[in-house]
C-alpha positions as CSV (number, residue, x, y, z in Angstrom):
1,M,86.8,75.0,111.1
2,T,85.7,71.5,112.3
3,F,82.8,70.6,110.2
4,L,81.5,67.8,110.9
5,D,82.6,65.9,114.5
6,I,82.0,62.6,115.0
7,E,82.5,61.0,118.6
8,G,83.1,57.5,119.6
9,L,81.3,56.1,116.8
10,S,80.4,51.9,117.9
11,K,78.3,49.9,115.8
12,S,77.2,46.7,116.3
13,Y,74.6,43.7,114.2
14,G,73.9,41.5,116.8
15,M,77.3,39.4,117.7
16,V,79.5,41.5,114.6
17,G,81.2,44.1,115.8
18,A,80.7,46.8,113.0
19,L,82.3,50.1,113.9
20,S,84.4,50.4,117.4
21,D,85.0,54.0,119.2
22,V,85.6,55.6,115.6
23,S,86.4,59.6,115.8
24,L,86.7,61.8,113.3
25,R,86.6,65.4,112.7
26,V,86.7,66.8,109.1
27,A,86.9,70.5,108.1
28,R,84.6,72.7,106.0
29,G,84.9,72.6,102.8
30,S,87.1,69.8,102.7
31,R,87.7,66.4,101.2
32,T,87.9,63.2,103.0
33,A,88.5,59.6,101.6
34,I,88.0,56.6,104.3
35,V,90.2,53.4,102.6
36,G,90.7,50.3,104.4
37,P,89.9,46.7,103.1
38,S,86.7,45.4,102.9
39,G,85.2,44.8,106.4
40,S,86.7,47.2,107.8
41,G,83.4,49.2,108.6
42,K,84.2,52.2,106.0
43,T,80.8,51.6,104.9
44,T,79.1,51.6,107.9
45,L,80.7,54.9,109.1
46,L,79.5,56.5,106.1
47,R,75.4,55.0,106.7
48,L,75.6,56.2,110.8
49,V,76.4,59.8,109.5
50,A,73.8,59.4,106.2
51,G,71.0,57.9,108.9
52,F,70.4,54.7,107.0
53,E,71.1,53.5,109.8
54,A,71.5,54.4,113.7
55,Q,74.9,54.1,116.3
56,D,74.9,52.1,119.3
57,S,76.7,54.5,120.9
58,G,78.7,57.9,120.5
59,R,77.5,61.4,118.4
60,I,77.6,62.8,114.8
61,V,77.8,66.3,115.0
62,L,77.3,68.5,111.7
63,D,77.5,72.4,111.4
64,G,76.2,72.3,115.0
65,T,73.8,70.5,115.0
66,V,73.7,66.9,116.8
67,L,72.6,64.5,114.6
68,A,72.8,62.0,117.0
69,A,73.1,60.9,120.4
70,G,73.9,58.1,121.9
71,R,70.9,55.4,120.2
72,D,69.1,58.9,119.5
73,A,69.9,59.7,115.7
74,M,68.1,62.4,113.1
75,P,65.7,60.5,110.7
76,A,68.3,60.3,107.6
77,H,65.5,63.0,105.1
78,L,65.9,65.8,107.8
79,R,70.0,65.7,107.6
80,N,70.0,67.1,104.1
81,I,72.7,65.3,103.4
82,G,73.8,64.5,99.5
83,F,74.5,60.8,98.8
84,V,76.1,59.3,95.6
85,P,76.2,55.0,95.5
86,Q,78.2,53.5,94.3
87,D,76.2,52.5,91.2
88,G,74.1,55.8,91.3
89,A,70.8,53.9,91.4
90,L,68.9,56.3,88.3
91,F,65.5,55.9,88.0
92,P,64.9,54.2,84.5
93,H,61.4,55.4,84.0
94,L,63.1,59.3,84.2
95,D,65.0,61.3,81.8
96,V,68.4,62.3,82.6
97,A,66.4,66.1,83.6
98,E,64.2,64.7,85.6
99,N,66.5,62.2,87.8
100,V,68.0,65.5,88.3
101,G,64.5,67.2,89.8
102,F,63.7,64.0,91.6
103,G,64.4,66.6,94.8
104,L,63.4,69.2,94.1
105,P,59.7,70.7,94.2
106,R,57.4,70.7,91.1
107,E,56.2,73.9,92.4
108,M,59.4,75.8,92.6
109,T,60.1,78.7,90.9
110,G,63.0,78.1,88.0
111,R,62.9,74.8,89.2
112,A,64.0,74.2,84.6
113,A,66.7,76.7,85.8
114,R,67.9,75.2,88.7
115,I,68.2,71.5,86.4
116,D,70.0,73.2,83.8
117,A,72.8,75.2,86.2
118,L,73.1,71.2,87.4
119,L,73.7,69.6,83.7
120,D,76.3,72.3,83.5
121,L,78.1,71.9,86.4
122,V,78.4,67.9,85.4
123,E,79.7,69.4,82.3
124,L,76.1,67.1,80.7
125,G,75.0,69.4,77.6
126,P,71.9,69.4,76.5
127,A,71.5,67.2,73.9
128,L,71.9,64.8,76.9
129,R,68.6,66.1,79.0
130,A,65.8,63.6,77.1
131,R,67.9,60.6,78.1
132,R,67.2,57.8,79.3
133,P,69.6,56.3,82.3
134,H,70.3,53.1,79.9
135,E,71.2,55.3,77.4
136,L,73.9,57.0,78.9
137,S,77.5,55.7,79.4
138,G,78.6,54.9,83.2
139,G,80.6,58.5,84.5
140,Q,77.6,60.1,82.6
141,Q,75.1,58.6,85.3
142,Q,77.7,58.8,87.5
143,R,77.7,62.6,86.5
144,V,74.0,62.6,86.7
145,A,73.5,61.2,90.2
146,L,76.6,63.7,91.3
147,A,73.8,66.5,90.0
148,R,71.1,64.7,91.3
149,A,72.5,65.1,94.7
150,L,73.6,68.9,95.2
151,A,70.4,69.9,93.9
152,R,68.9,70.3,97.3
153,E,71.8,71.8,98.2
154,P,73.1,69.6,100.7
155,R,75.4,70.3,103.6
156,L,77.5,67.7,103.1
157,M,78.4,64.9,100.3
158,L,79.2,61.3,100.8
159,L,80.3,59.3,98.2
160,D,79.9,55.6,98.2
161,E,82.6,53.7,95.9
162,P,81.2,56.1,93.2
163,F,83.9,55.1,90.7
164,S,84.6,51.1,91.2
165,A,82.2,50.4,88.6
166,L,84.1,52.3,86.0
167,D,87.4,51.2,84.1
168,T,90.5,52.4,84.7
169,G,91.3,55.7,82.9
170,L,87.0,56.7,83.3
171,R,87.9,56.8,87.1
172,A,91.0,59.0,87.1
173,A,89.0,61.7,84.6
174,M,85.9,60.7,86.9
175,R,87.2,61.5,89.7
176,K,89.1,64.7,88.6
177,A,86.0,65.8,87.5
178,V,83.9,65.3,90.8
179,A,87.0,67.0,92.4
180,G,86.3,70.0,90.2
181,V,82.7,70.0,91.2
182,L,82.8,69.6,94.6
183,A,85.8,72.7,94.5
184,K,83.2,74.6,92.7
185,V,80.3,74.9,94.8
186,G,82.7,74.4,98.5
187,A,81.0,71.6,99.3
188,T,82.4,69.0,102.1
189,A,82.8,65.7,101.1
190,I,83.5,62.4,102.5
191,L,84.5,59.7,100.2
192,V,84.8,55.3,101.0
193,T,86.7,53.7,98.4
194,H,89.0,51.0,98.7
195,D,91.4,52.6,96.1
196,Q,94.5,53.6,97.8
197,T,95.4,55.7,94.6
198,E,92.1,57.0,94.7
199,A,92.2,57.9,98.0
200,L,95.1,59.8,98.3
201,S,94.8,61.3,95.2
202,F,91.3,62.9,96.0
203,A,91.6,64.0,99.7
204,D,92.8,66.5,101.7
205,Q,92.8,64.2,104.5
206,V,93.0,60.3,104.9
207,A,91.1,58.5,107.4
208,V,91.9,54.4,107.2
209,M,89.7,52.1,109.3
210,R,90.6,48.4,109.7
211,G,88.7,46.1,112.3
212,G,86.0,48.7,113.0
213,R,88.5,51.3,114.1
214,L,90.4,54.0,112.7
215,V,94.0,53.5,112.2
216,Q,95.0,56.6,111.2
217,A,93.9,60.1,109.8
218,G,95.5,62.9,108.2
219,A,97.0,64.3,105.2
220,P,97.6,62.1,102.5
221,D,101.6,62.7,101.9
222,E,101.9,62.7,105.7
223,L,99.8,59.7,106.2
224,Y,102.2,58.0,102.9
225,R,105.5,58.8,103.7
226,R,104.7,58.5,107.8
227,P,102.3,55.2,108.8
228,A,101.4,54.5,112.2
229,D,102.3,50.6,111.4
230,R,103.1,48.1,109.0
231,G,99.0,47.6,108.1
232,V,99.2,51.0,106.9
233,A,102.2,52.1,105.2
234,T,101.6,48.1,102.9
235,F,98.0,49.7,102.4
236,L,98.7,52.5,100.9
237,G,101.2,51.6,98.3
238,D,104.5,49.8,97.9
239,A,106.4,49.5,100.6
240,I,109.5,47.3,101.7
241,V,109.7,46.9,106.2
242,L,113.1,46.3,107.4
243,D,114.3,44.8,110.9
244,A,116.9,47.4,111.7
245,E,119.6,49.3,115.0
246,L,118.6,52.2,115.4
247,E,121.3,55.2,117.2
248,A,121.6,58.9,115.7
249,G,118.9,59.0,113.3
250,I,120.5,56.5,111.4
251,A,119.8,52.6,111.2
252,R,121.4,49.6,110.4
253,C,119.8,47.5,108.3
254,A,119.8,45.2,105.0
255,L,119.8,48.3,102.7
256,G,123.6,49.3,104.7
257,R,123.1,52.1,106.8
258,V,120.1,54.7,105.9
259,P,119.1,57.9,107.7
260,V,115.8,58.0,109.5
261,D,113.0,60.9,110.8
262,D,113.3,59.5,114.3
263,A,116.7,60.4,115.9
264,A,115.5,60.3,119.8
265,R,114.7,56.6,119.3
266,S,117.4,53.9,119.6
267,G,117.6,50.0,119.8
268,K,115.9,47.5,117.5
269,A,112.8,48.5,115.4
270,A,111.6,48.2,112.6
271,I,111.4,51.0,109.2
272,V,109.8,51.6,106.3
273,V,110.8,52.7,102.7
274,R,109.2,53.2,99.8
275,P,110.0,51.9,96.2
276,E,110.5,55.6,95.0
277,Q,113.4,55.7,97.4
278,L,115.6,53.2,96.1
279,R,118.2,53.5,93.3
280,I,120.1,50.7,91.2
281,A,123.3,51.1,90.1
282,P,125.9,48.8,88.6
283,A,128.2,46.9,90.8
284,G,131.2,48.4,90.2
285,A,130.1,51.8,90.5
286,D,131.2,53.8,93.8
287,G,130.4,50.9,96.3
288,S,127.7,52.5,98.2
289,G,124.6,50.6,99.0
290,A,123.7,47.3,99.3
291,A,124.8,44.3,96.6
292,A,121.7,43.0,95.3
293,R,120.9,40.8,92.2
294,V,118.2,41.8,89.7
295,V,115.9,38.3,89.4
296,G,113.6,39.4,87.4
297,V,112.2,42.8,84.6
298,E,108.8,43.2,83.8
299,F,108.4,46.1,80.9
300,S,105.6,48.6,81.2
301,G,106.4,51.5,78.3
302,P,108.7,54.1,79.2
303,A,108.9,52.6,83.2
304,S,109.6,48.9,84.1
305,T,109.8,47.2,87.0
306,V,113.1,45.1,88.5
307,W,112.8,42.9,91.3
308,L,115.6,42.3,93.5
309,A,117.2,40.1,96.3
310,L,119.7,41.3,98.3
311,S,122.4,39.5,99.2
312,D,121.2,39.7,103.2
313,A,119.1,36.4,102.0
314,A,116.4,36.8,105.3
315,L,115.1,40.0,103.0
316,P,111.9,38.9,100.2
317,E,112.2,39.7,96.5
318,F,111.3,43.4,96.5
319,A,110.5,45.1,93.5
320,V,111.7,48.9,92.4
321,S,110.6,51.2,89.3
322,C,113.3,52.9,87.1
323,A,113.3,53.5,83.1
324,S,112.4,51.3,80.8
325,S,116.5,52.6,78.8
326,E,117.9,52.6,81.8
327,C,116.9,48.6,83.0
328,P,119.4,45.9,84.2
329,K,118.9,42.7,82.5
330,A,118.1,39.6,84.6
331,G,120.9,37.9,86.6
332,R,123.2,40.8,87.2
333,D,124.8,42.1,89.9
334,V,123.8,45.8,90.9
335,R,123.5,47.9,94.1
336,V,121.0,49.7,96.1
337,R,120.7,53.0,97.5
338,M,118.2,54.4,100.0
339,E,117.3,58.7,99.1
340,G,116.1,60.7,102.0
341,M,114.9,58.9,104.8
342,A,113.3,55.4,106.3
343,H,110.3,55.8,108.5
344,V,110.7,54.2,111.7
345,L,107.3,52.5,112.8
346,R,105.9,53.5,116.3
347,G,106.7,50.5,119.0
């Protein structure tokens, strides 16, 4: 069931268009990640939903309530939407407990118990209750910001790149922790991020923005396996895009004859292969696959990256991951074969 409905949303700053006719539906209790390069319009979209700015045209409907229509917009403080900014934006003069309870009326019955429950929810123990923000780690600060945003039981949670200031290991842990908290309270959430891995692992739905437009939206695995175009394919991970000739579900390309996911298409087309679909075998194996040469190897512990150049010089060098114990040496001739199906791009 649709919980948030964004219809034909547009926004310009002077002569610069930030959003153009963006429509997106978000299901109740789901997590949506909005991704795209800098300047794609993803943060503008989030700010319009939050009510921090007004749209030029379009509609925003939340759980049956019209938040914005045309140039009219409900003020942010009446929307009951939680917002977690990139830096947490905690009040430096307040301790953890008062930061979490900032939006709760001081005369509220059970206010202290509510704050304690929120701190427990985000796994911050009683020992941290009286600390100031500068006495917390980056991850702890983000947990406090999340608890504060949840304090008034918002109808929708918006997270604007909340993990970007954290180091790589902590980012993964915080992402998992935040997803767990949101699932516990059944919150509907929208995450804005430029990190593809973050989007794919966090969300039930991923929306890809480019040039102020929504290019494609859907389940993470659907977008990764069946991107709408070359831009989506390369933005969501490493991708090898090949020119091909299609006929009866088979593509003839630099990798040889490979099956594709569109048996109806024929003629010239571009296909996408993900590196994890490729397997390397010694040159004298069974003769299947395309001939290639190893031009470089990057050791990365258990797995290494192998850079290959196909005999077809028109195709740039590309990378394949393999177990370090099985990596061929640079300069070796090998054969490359594909598993599964290649995806045929539109158009």
